[in-house]
N, C-alpha and C positions, 0 to 999 in steps of 0.2 A: 836549443828548443825553444818555441816562443814563448815568452813570459810576458808580453805587453801587447795589447791591441788598442785599436781604434774604433769607436762606434758614433756616427752622427745621424743614425738611422731614427727616424721618428715613427710614431704609432701609426700616423694615416699611411704612410709608404709601406708599412709591412700589411695594414689592412686591405690597401689595393692590391698587392701582389696576391695574397692568399684569395682574395674575391675574383682576382683574375683567372684562377686555376679552381675556381667552385668549392673552396675548402674553407669552412667557417672557423673563423679566428676568436677565441674566447678569452677571456679577460678574469679569471677565475677570484683574484685579488685585486679587482678594480683597474681601470685602463691606468698603466704605469707612466711615471713622470721619465719620458726618456731624454734626458738633457743631453747636448752633445758631449762628448767625453774624447778627449784625445789620448788618454792613456787608461785603460783598464788593466789593472797590474794582479798579480796572484793575490789572492784573498779579498779581492774587491768585489761588489757585486754588478753583474752585467746579464743584459738581456738575453734569454734563451726562448725557442719555440720547441714545444714537445707535444706529443700526442695527448688530447684531453682524456683525462682518466674516466670520467663519466658520460661523455658524449661521441659514441663511434663515428669515426671518418672526420671529426674536428681537431683543430690543434689550438694550443692555449699558451699564450704569451707571459711569462713571469721573469722575474729578477732573481738571480741566485748567487751565491758565493762562488769565485771560480777557483778551485782546488778544495779537496778535503784531506785530511792527515792521513799519511800512508803509515806503513810500518816504520816504526823508529820515529813518527811524527814529522817526516819530512812532507813538504805538500805534494798533493798528486794534482799536477796542473795540466801535464802532457802525457797522453797514452799512445803507445804504438799500435796501430790498427793492422798490420801484416797478421795474415794468417787467424784472425779473429771474426766471429760473426756479429756480435752483440744483439743477442736475443731480447734485451729489455733495456730501458734507460737511455734510448738515442733521442738527441735533441740536436736542434740547430741554433749555433752561436752566431748572433746578429752582429755584424762588423762592417766597416768599409776600409779597411786597413789594419795589418799587422806589422809588427818590428822585429827585425833581428839585430844583433850587435855582434862587430866585429873588432878585433885588436885595433888599437890605435896605429896610426903608420909612424907616430913618434914612439919608439921603444921606451923612454921615459916616462910617459904619459901612462896616469892610472885610468883615464877615460877610455871609453869604448866609441867608437863609431856606430852610431844608431841609424838604421836604414828603415824606411817606409816602404811597405809593399801594397799597392792597390791593385784591383783587377781591371786590366784594359778595356774602356768602353763601358764599364759598370760603375754605378754611384755606390753600390753596396754587395754584398754577398754572405753567403753562410758558409761556416765551416762545421765540419761534423764533429759532434760532442757526446758525450755521456754524461747522465745526472744519475744521482742516489741519494738516499738518506744517509746522514752519519751520525750518529749518536752525539758525536762533539760538537758539530758544526750546523747540524739541520741539514737541509737539502743543499747540494753543491754540484757543481758541472766541472768537467775535464775535457779539454781540447784534445782531439785524435791528431795524429801526425802520421806522415806517409813518406817514402823516399822523396828526395828533392826533385824537382824538375829542372830544367836548364836555366831558368831564370833565378833559381833559389841557390842552386848547387855552390856557384862561387862565393856564398855569403854564410851558407850552413849545410850540415849533412842530413838535415830533416826539413819538413816543411808542414805548416799548417794544412791539413786535409780541406783544402777550398772544395765545395761540392758546385758542379755545374747547375746552373738553375732549376733546368729541366728534372734534377734528381732531388730537388730539396724535399718535396712531399714523400717520394720514395725512400729517401732516407729513414724519415720517421715512421715508416712500416716495417715491423723486425721480420717480416716475411720476405723482404727483399734482401739477398745475400749483401753485405757490407762491400764484397769485392766487385759488385757491379756497379757501384757509385763511387768509391774512395779510389782516387788514382792521383798520379802525379800530373801537375798541370803541363801542357805543352809550351814550349818556347814561344815567348812574345805575349802570354796572357797576363804577365805582371808588370806594371809600372814600378820602377825602383826610383826614391829619392834619399838622398842622404839629409838627415834633419839636425843633425848636430855635427 
């Protein structure tokens, strides 16, 4: 499961995209300082875009904690998308890469190989997510996963639900069935780099 991702996306880039699709981007907590981050890990705060609560048709950019406590206290940082529609709490996780880990080639090593996945031909992308309010941690989000596409399958049996750019705004509309926008990526859509 994806437990680490990267985001070097800045506010002007996000604003330009939403302006290009005629969707108003709001900053209900002020314009966030989105510094480039190579590693956003479970319980870290990360940028998400979600439907604006007070302005129909607009979206808002906020930073929230990645994961909320699940039953037994384990963090809910990934959530399977299959067979679910998600009528509330949809968000877009802003990223430009995500990581998967595989066993080290040296069986004596306790370290794992770390692989960076980026979207071919794109500087950044959106991952389908869900946000909710939690009594313990406040508002938090989780990353949706789906079956792996051919680029991910050699590394992991699940993949982050990377959305096609044309589906970003549609994903934020709960009237759009999740199955219409969440799907595995076809072969060749991801570039893969070993980073350790």
